C-alpha positions as CSV (number, residue, x, y, z in Angstrom):
1,X,0.5,-103.7,180.3
2,X,2.6,-102.1,177.5
3,X,1.4,-102.9,174.0
4,X,5.0,-104.0,173.3
5,X,4.6,-106.9,175.7
6,X,1.4,-108.1,173.9
7,X,3.2,-107.8,170.6
8,X,6.2,-109.8,172.0
9,X,3.9,-112.5,173.3
10,X,2.3,-112.8,169.9
11,X,5.6,-113.0,168.1
12,X,7.1,-115.6,170.5
13,X,4.0,-117.8,170.7
14,X,4.3,-121.1,168.8
15,X,0.9,-122.4,167.7
16,X,-0.1,-125.6,169.6
17,X,-2.1,-127.6,167.2
18,X,-1.1,-131.2,167.5
19,X,1.8,-133.7,168.0
20,X,4.0,-132.1,165.4
21,X,3.6,-128.6,166.9
22,X,5.5,-130.0,169.9
23,X,8.7,-130.3,167.8
24,X,10.3,-127.2,169.3
25,X,9.8,-128.6,172.8
26,X,11.2,-132.0,171.8
27,X,14.3,-130.2,170.5
28,X,14.6,-128.3,173.7
29,X,14.3,-131.6,175.7
30,X,17.1,-133.1,173.6
31,X,18.9,-135.7,175.6
32,X,17.5,-134.6,179.0
33,X,16.7,-137.5,181.3
34,X,14.1,-135.7,183.4
35,X,11.0,-134.1,181.9
36,X,8.5,-132.8,184.4
37,X,5.0,-131.9,183.1
38,X,2.6,-129.8,185.1
39,X,-1.0,-128.8,185.2
40,X,-2.7,-125.7,186.6
41,X,-5.6,-127.8,188.0
42,X,-6.3,-131.4,188.8
43,X,-9.5,-131.4,186.8
44,X,-8.8,-130.1,183.3
45,X,-8.9,-132.6,180.4
46,X,-6.9,-130.4,178.0
47,X,-3.8,-130.5,180.2
48,X,-3.9,-134.3,180.4
49,X,-4.3,-134.5,176.6
50,X,-1.3,-132.3,175.8
51,X,0.8,-134.1,178.5
52,X,-0.2,-137.5,177.1
53,X,0.7,-136.5,173.5
54,X,4.1,-135.3,174.6
55,X,4.7,-138.3,176.8
56,X,3.9,-140.7,174.0
57,X,6.5,-138.9,171.8
58,X,9.1,-139.1,174.6
59,X,8.5,-142.8,175.0
60,X,8.5,-143.6,171.3
61,X,11.2,-141.2,170.0
62,X,13.5,-140.8,173.0
63,X,13.2,-144.0,174.9
64,X,11.8,-142.7,178.2
65,X,11.7,-145.5,180.8
66,X,8.7,-144.7,183.0
67,X,6.0,-142.2,183.9
68,X,5.9,-141.1,187.6
69,X,2.8,-139.3,188.8
70,X,1.5,-137.4,191.8
71,X,-0.4,-140.5,193.0
72,X,-0.3,-143.2,195.6
73,X,2.4,-145.9,195.2
74,X,0.1,-148.9,195.9
75,X,-2.7,-147.8,193.5
76,X,-0.2,-146.8,190.8
77,X,1.7,-150.1,191.3
78,X,-1.5,-151.9,190.3
79,X,-1.7,-149.8,187.1
80,X,2.0,-150.5,186.5
81,X,1.4,-154.2,186.7
82,X,-1.4,-154.0,184.2
83,X,0.5,-151.7,181.7
84,X,3.6,-153.9,182.0
85,X,1.5,-157.1,181.4
86,X,2.8,-158.7,184.6
87,X,1.3,-162.2,184.8
88,X,-1.9,-162.2,186.8
89,X,-2.5,-158.5,186.5
90,X,-5.7,-157.2,184.9
91,X,-5.5,-156.9,181.1
92,X,-7.3,-153.6,181.0
93,X,-5.6,-150.8,183.0
94,X,-8.7,-148.8,182.7
95,X,-10.5,-151.2,185.0
96,X,-7.7,-150.7,187.6
97,X,-8.0,-146.9,187.4
98,X,-11.8,-147.2,187.7
99,X,-11.2,-148.9,191.0
100,X,-9.3,-146.1,192.6
101,X,-11.1,-145.2,195.8
102,X,-8.9,-142.7,197.6
103,X,-10.3,-139.2,197.3
104,X,-9.8,-137.5,194.8
105,X,-10.3,-140.6,192.7
106,X,-10.7,-138.6,189.5
107,X,-7.1,-137.3,189.6
108,X,-6.0,-140.5,187.9
109,X,-9.3,-142.3,187.5
110,X,-10.4,-140.5,184.4
111,X,-10.9,-141.2,180.8
112,X,-7.7,-139.4,179.7
113,X,-5.4,-141.4,181.9
114,X,-7.3,-144.6,181.0
115,X,-6.7,-144.0,177.3
116,X,-3.0,-143.4,177.9
117,X,-2.7,-146.5,180.1
118,X,-4.3,-148.6,177.4
119,X,-1.9,-147.2,174.8
120,X,1.0,-147.9,177.1
121,X,0.0,-151.5,177.5
122,X,-0.2,-151.9,173.7
123,X,3.2,-150.2,173.4
124,X,4.7,-152.5,176.0
125,X,3.3,-155.6,174.4
126,X,5.8,-155.1,171.6
127,X,8.8,-154.9,174.0
128,X,10.7,-157.5,176.1
129,X,9.7,-157.6,179.8
130,X,12.8,-155.9,181.0
131,X,12.3,-152.9,178.7
132,X,8.6,-152.2,179.3
133,X,7.7,-148.6,180.3
134,X,6.5,-148.3,183.9
135,X,3.8,-146.2,185.6
136,X,4.4,-145.3,189.2
137,X,3.1,-143.1,192.1
138,X,5.4,-140.7,193.9
139,X,3.1,-139.5,196.7
140,X,3.2,-140.0,200.4
141,X,-0.5,-140.3,201.5
142,X,-1.0,-144.1,201.5
143,X,0.1,-144.9,205.1
144,X,-2.3,-147.8,205.8
145,X,-2.3,-149.1,202.2
146,X,1.5,-149.3,202.2
147,X,1.6,-150.9,205.6
148,X,-0.8,-153.6,204.5
149,X,1.2,-154.1,201.3
150,X,4.4,-154.6,203.4
151,X,2.7,-157.1,205.6
152,X,1.4,-159.0,202.5
153,X,4.8,-159.1,201.0
154,X,6.5,-160.4,204.2
155,X,3.8,-163.1,204.6
156,X,4.5,-164.4,201.1
157,X,8.4,-164.0,201.1
158,X,9.6,-163.8,204.7
159,X,7.1,-165.0,207.2
160,X,9.6,-165.0,210.1
161,X,9.5,-161.2,209.9
162,X,5.8,-160.7,210.0
163,X,5.6,-160.5,213.8
164,X,8.1,-157.7,213.7
165,X,6.1,-155.8,211.1
166,X,2.9,-156.3,213.1
167,X,4.4,-154.1,215.8
168,X,4.0,-151.2,213.4
169,X,0.4,-152.3,212.5
170,X,-0.5,-152.5,216.2
171,X,0.8,-149.0,216.8
172,X,-1.4,-147.5,214.1
173,X,-4.4,-149.7,214.8
174,X,-6.1,-147.5,217.4
175,X,-6.5,-144.7,214.8
176,X,-8.7,-146.8,212.5
177,X,-7.2,-145.7,209.3
178,X,-7.7,-142.0,210.0
179,X,-4.4,-140.1,209.5
180,X,-5.8,-136.9,211.0
181,X,-6.5,-138.8,214.3
182,X,-2.9,-140.1,214.3
183,X,-1.6,-136.7,213.5
184,X,-3.5,-135.2,216.5
185,X,-2.3,-138.0,218.8
186,X,1.3,-137.0,218.3
187,X,0.6,-133.7,220.1
188,X,0.5,-135.8,223.3
189,X,2.9,-138.6,222.3
190,X,5.4,-136.8,220.0
191,X,7.3,-140.0,219.2
192,X,4.1,-141.6,217.8
193,X,4.8,-144.7,215.8
194,X,8.1,-143.5,214.4
195,X,10.3,-146.1,216.0
196,X,8.2,-149.0,214.7
197,X,8.1,-147.5,211.2
198,X,11.9,-146.8,211.1
199,X,12.6,-150.3,212.3
200,X,10.5,-151.8,209.6
201,X,12.0,-149.5,207.0
202,X,15.5,-150.5,208.1
203,X,14.7,-154.2,207.7
204,X,13.2,-153.7,204.2
205,X,16.3,-151.8,203.2
206,X,18.5,-154.6,204.4
207,X,16.4,-157.1,202.4
208,X,16.9,-155.0,199.3
209,X,20.7,-154.7,199.9
210,X,20.9,-158.5,200.3
211,X,19.0,-159.2,197.1
212,X,20.9,-159.6,193.9
213,X,21.4,-156.5,191.8
214,X,21.0,-154.0,194.7
215,X,17.3,-153.3,194.7
216,X,16.6,-156.9,193.7
217,X,13.4,-158.1,192.0
218,X,10.5,-155.7,191.2
219,X,8.6,-157.2,194.1
220,X,11.4,-156.5,196.6
221,X,11.7,-152.9,195.2
222,X,8.0,-152.4,195.5
223,X,8.0,-153.7,199.1
224,X,10.9,-151.4,200.0
225,X,9.1,-148.5,198.4
226,X,6.0,-149.2,200.4
227,X,8.2,-149.0,203.5
228,X,9.6,-145.7,202.4
229,X,6.0,-144.4,201.9
230,X,5.1,-145.6,205.4
231,X,8.1,-143.7,206.8
232,X,7.3,-140.6,204.8
233,X,3.6,-140.7,205.5
234,X,4.2,-141.0,209.3
235,X,6.4,-137.9,209.2
236,X,4.0,-136.1,207.0
237,X,1.0,-136.7,209.1
238,X,2.9,-135.9,212.3
239,X,4.0,-132.5,210.7
240,X,0.4,-131.7,209.7
241,X,-0.5,-130.6,213.2
242,X,1.9,-127.6,213.0
243,X,1.6,-124.6,210.8
244,X,4.4,-123.8,208.4
245,X,6.1,-125.4,205.4
246,X,7.3,-128.7,207.1
247,X,4.6,-131.0,205.9
248,X,4.7,-129.6,202.3
249,X,8.5,-130.1,202.3
250,X,8.4,-133.6,203.7
251,X,5.9,-134.5,200.9
252,X,8.0,-133.0,198.1
253,X,11.2,-134.4,199.4
254,X,9.6,-137.8,199.5
255,X,8.4,-137.5,195.9
256,X,11.9,-136.4,194.7
257,X,13.5,-139.2,196.7
258,X,11.1,-141.7,195.2
259,X,12.0,-140.4,191.7
260,X,15.7,-141.0,192.5
261,X,15.0,-144.5,193.6
262,X,13.1,-145.3,190.4
263,X,15.9,-143.9,188.3
264,X,18.4,-146.1,190.1
265,X,16.1,-149.1,189.8
266,X,15.8,-148.6,186.0
267,X,19.5,-148.4,185.5
268,X,22.1,-145.9,184.4
269,X,20.3,-144.9,181.1
270,X,16.9,-144.4,182.7
271,X,14.8,-141.4,181.7
272,X,11.7,-140.2,183.6
273,X,8.6,-138.3,182.8
274,X,6.8,-136.8,185.8
275,X,3.1,-135.7,185.9
276,X,2.1,-133.4,188.8
277,X,0.6,-130.1,189.5
278,X,2.4,-126.9,188.5
279,X,2.9,-126.2,192.3
280,X,5.2,-129.3,192.4
281,X,6.7,-129.1,189.0
282,X,7.6,-125.4,188.6
283,X,10.8,-124.4,190.5
284,X,9.7,-123.0,193.8
285,X,12.6,-120.5,193.8
286,X,10.8,-118.5,191.1
287,X,7.7,-118.0,193.2
288,X,6.8,-116.7,196.6
289,X,7.0,-120.2,198.0
290,X,10.7,-119.6,198.6
291,X,9.9,-116.7,200.8
292,X,8.1,-119.0,203.2
293,X,10.7,-121.7,203.2
294,X,9.0,-124.1,200.8
295,X,10.7,-126.3,198.3
296,X,9.2,-128.5,195.6
297,X,10.0,-131.4,193.3
298,X,11.0,-129.1,190.4
299,X,13.5,-127.3,192.5
300,X,15.0,-130.4,194.0
301,X,15.3,-132.2,190.6
302,X,17.1,-129.2,189.2
303,X,19.4,-129.0,192.2
304,X,20.2,-132.7,192.1
305,X,20.3,-133.5,188.4
306,X,20.7,-130.4,186.2
307,X,23.9,-131.9,184.8
308,X,21.8,-134.9,183.4
309,X,19.3,-132.6,181.7
310,X,16.1,-131.3,183.4
311,X,13.2,-129.7,181.6
312,X,10.2,-128.3,183.5
313,X,7.0,-127.6,181.6
314,X,4.1,-125.6,183.0
315,X,0.5,-125.2,181.9
316,X,-2.2,-122.6,182.2
317,X,-5.5,-121.3,180.9
318,X,-7.8,-118.3,181.0
319,X,-11.3,-119.7,181.5
320,X,-13.5,-122.8,181.0
321,X,-14.7,-125.6,183.2
322,X,-12.9,-127.8,185.8
323,X,-13.7,-130.9,187.7
324,X,-13.3,-130.3,191.4
325,X,-15.1,-130.3,194.8
326,X,-16.1,-127.4,196.9
327,X,-14.8,-129.0,200.1
328,X,-12.2,-131.5,201.0
329,X,-13.6,-135.0,200.6
330,X,-16.7,-133.6,198.8
331,X,-18.4,-134.9,195.7
332,X,-16.7,-133.7,192.5
333,X,-18.6,-131.7,190.0
334,X,-18.1,-129.7,186.8
335,X,-17.6,-126.1,187.8
336,X,-16.9,-122.9,185.9
337,X,-13.3,-121.7,185.9
338,X,-13.8,-117.9,186.0
339,X,-11.9,-115.6,183.6
340,X,-8.4,-115.0,185.0
341,X,-7.9,-112.2,187.4
342,X,-6.9,-108.9,185.7
343,X,-3.2,-108.4,185.7
344,X,-2.4,-112.1,186.1
345,X,-0.2,-114.1,183.8
346,X,-3.3,-115.8,182.3
347,X,-5.0,-112.5,181.7
348,X,-2.0,-111.2,180.0
349,X,-1.8,-114.2,177.7
350,X,-5.5,-114.0,177.0
351,X,-5.2,-110.4,175.9
352,X,-2.4,-111.3,173.5
353,X,-3.8,-114.6,172.3
354,X,-7.6,-114.7,172.7
355,X,-9.0,-118.1,171.9
356,X,-5.6,-119.5,171.0
357,X,-3.3,-122.3,172.2
358,X,0.4,-121.7,172.2
359,X,3.7,-123.1,173.3
360,X,6.5,-120.9,174.7
361,X,10.0,-122.3,174.9
362,X,12.2,-120.0,177.0
363,X,15.9,-119.2,176.6
364,X,18.3,-121.0,179.0
365,X,18.9,-118.7,181.9
366,X,20.5,-118.8,185.3
367,X,17.8,-118.7,188.0
368,X,17.7,-115.4,189.7
369,X,15.7,-114.0,192.6
370,X,12.2,-113.3,191.4
371,X,12.6,-109.6,192.0
372,X,16.0,-109.3,190.4
373,X,16.4,-106.2,188.2
374,X,17.7,-105.9,184.7
375,X,15.3,-108.3,182.8
376,X,12.7,-106.5,180.8
377,X,11.1,-109.4,178.9
378,X,7.5,-110.2,179.9
379,X,8.5,-113.7,180.9
380,X,11.0,-112.3,183.4
381,X,8.5,-110.1,185.1
382,X,6.6,-111.3,188.2
383,X,2.9,-112.1,187.6
384,X,0.2,-113.9,189.6
385,X,-0.1,-117.4,188.1
386,X,-3.3,-119.3,188.7
387,X,-3.2,-122.7,190.6
388,X,-6.5,-124.6,191.1
389,X,-6.5,-127.6,193.4
390,X,-8.9,-130.4,193.9
391,X,-10.9,-128.0,196.0
392,X,-12.2,-125.1,194.0
393,X,-14.3,-122.2,195.3
394,X,-14.6,-119.6,192.5
395,X,-15.8,-116.8,194.9
396,X,-12.5,-116.9,196.8
397,X,-10.2,-117.7,194.0
398,X,-9.1,-114.1,193.4
399,X,-7.6,-114.1,196.9
400,X,-6.1,-117.5,197.3
401,X,-5.3,-119.0,193.9
402,X,-2.6,-116.9,192.3
403,X,1.1,-117.6,192.9
404,X,3.5,-114.8,192.2
405,X,5.7,-116.3,189.5
406,X,8.6,-115.4,187.2
407,X,7.6,-117.6,184.3
408,X,10.9,-118.3,182.5
409,X,12.6,-119.1,185.7
410,X,9.9,-121.3,187.1
411,X,9.6,-123.3,183.8
412,X,11.7,-124.1,180.8
413,X,8.6,-124.1,178.6
414,X,4.9,-123.2,179.0
415,X,1.7,-124.4,177.3
416,X,-1.0,-121.9,177.2
417,X,-4.5,-123.2,176.4
418,X,-6.9,-120.2,176.4
419,X,-10.1,-122.0,177.2
420,X,-10.2,-125.5,178.7
421,X,-12.7,-128.2,179.6
422,X,-13.2,-130.4,182.6
423,X,-12.1,-134.0,183.0
424,X,-14.5,-136.9,182.7
425,X,-14.1,-139.3,185.7
426,X,-14.3,-143.0,185.3
427,X,-16.6,-143.1,188.3
428,X,-20.0,-141.5,187.6
429,X,-20.6,-138.1,189.2
430,X,-23.2,-138.0,192.0
431,X,-24.8,-135.0,190.2
432,X,-24.2,-133.0,187.1
433,X,-23.9,-129.5,188.5
434,X,-22.5,-126.3,186.9
435,X,-22.3,-124.5,190.2
436,X,-19.9,-122.0,190.4
437,X,-9.7,-124.6,198.8
438,X,-7.4,-123.8,196.3
439,X,-3.5,-123.8,196.2
440,X,-1.7,-124.9,198.2
441,X,-4.6,-127.0,199.6
442,X,-5.2,-130.2,197.7
443,X,-2.5,-129.9,195.1
């Protein structure tokens, strides 16, 4: 790597030391209505802390309306009810987060998110109910949980429709809550439960349209969203049995569509903060994901809403520790995050900024093909960019965990934290191990 590149990195790096050091990023955000904040792993405390600090400032100084995360809608709806002080909801959102039981529970059930959620409840306590900041889940996995939530809603508000909804339940019942079993069954019965799911979704959409104000009450909106999750999850699990990008694309389209529904629900002046993995946040067109036909949330939000202001922020680190498991569904443990692979983006930044933390805010540029010629700046060159998922196997990381990336086209800004530490989960670890399935698995 030319010494001039290292010198350029040092000259362009903005020290990242505390809330005030985020001022250049706040200026770049300006009046943007969409701010998407990433993370290079699902188990690094430092990413959550910087993300929380910036999100607090966006809420307090720029009036952002809600935080939407890479999490399940029903679980995050329970957190939302707590932070929004909905009557009957638990007073401590940390207790709600501690009760998350879908693997990987530590993704949102950790001390960093609990601290933010408690702050958000205090912040909301000073605001009228209609202006309280929300906390929502964008993801698609909660097929059975969302189905039960729809049934509960209809029993309470429209009991005449329960029998109709039970048709969908009976269709899924033979698979005993195992999405993989349902996915495999569609090889023999390709239609699966899709007709029942779409019929239920159509009915919930009609209910929402009949309700006053379009989406109606928060309860009606939540019920409709659970039906949307049910439809998205059925499609996602059905697509899982085939190789290729379809299941990934179904999931990210669902997250982007959910974000659009939340923005509509919160009104014409709504502003959204999104927390998710870099693999979802950074524009897929600036990576090799595009070569395999994959899209992601960052790309979709830019394509749909660039005129309303979209800012994508990525994160990365060189080494440290991370909370992850060594197999899908396994017990989480604190693992070493090995030094970044030579020649990678993180290695380059470490050589320029050893032991430092820095913010980079990139010039506004038109997205080009990652291999487009004519750009000589280091942030317009392609480098491998590390992506660690909930499954982490250090011995195979060098092969599987680096995504070819043009940094300034994938993100509008980038937070580099040279050495980082693992998250602390709210549920105790089964064992405290330092033992040494990465992207795209588990992100």
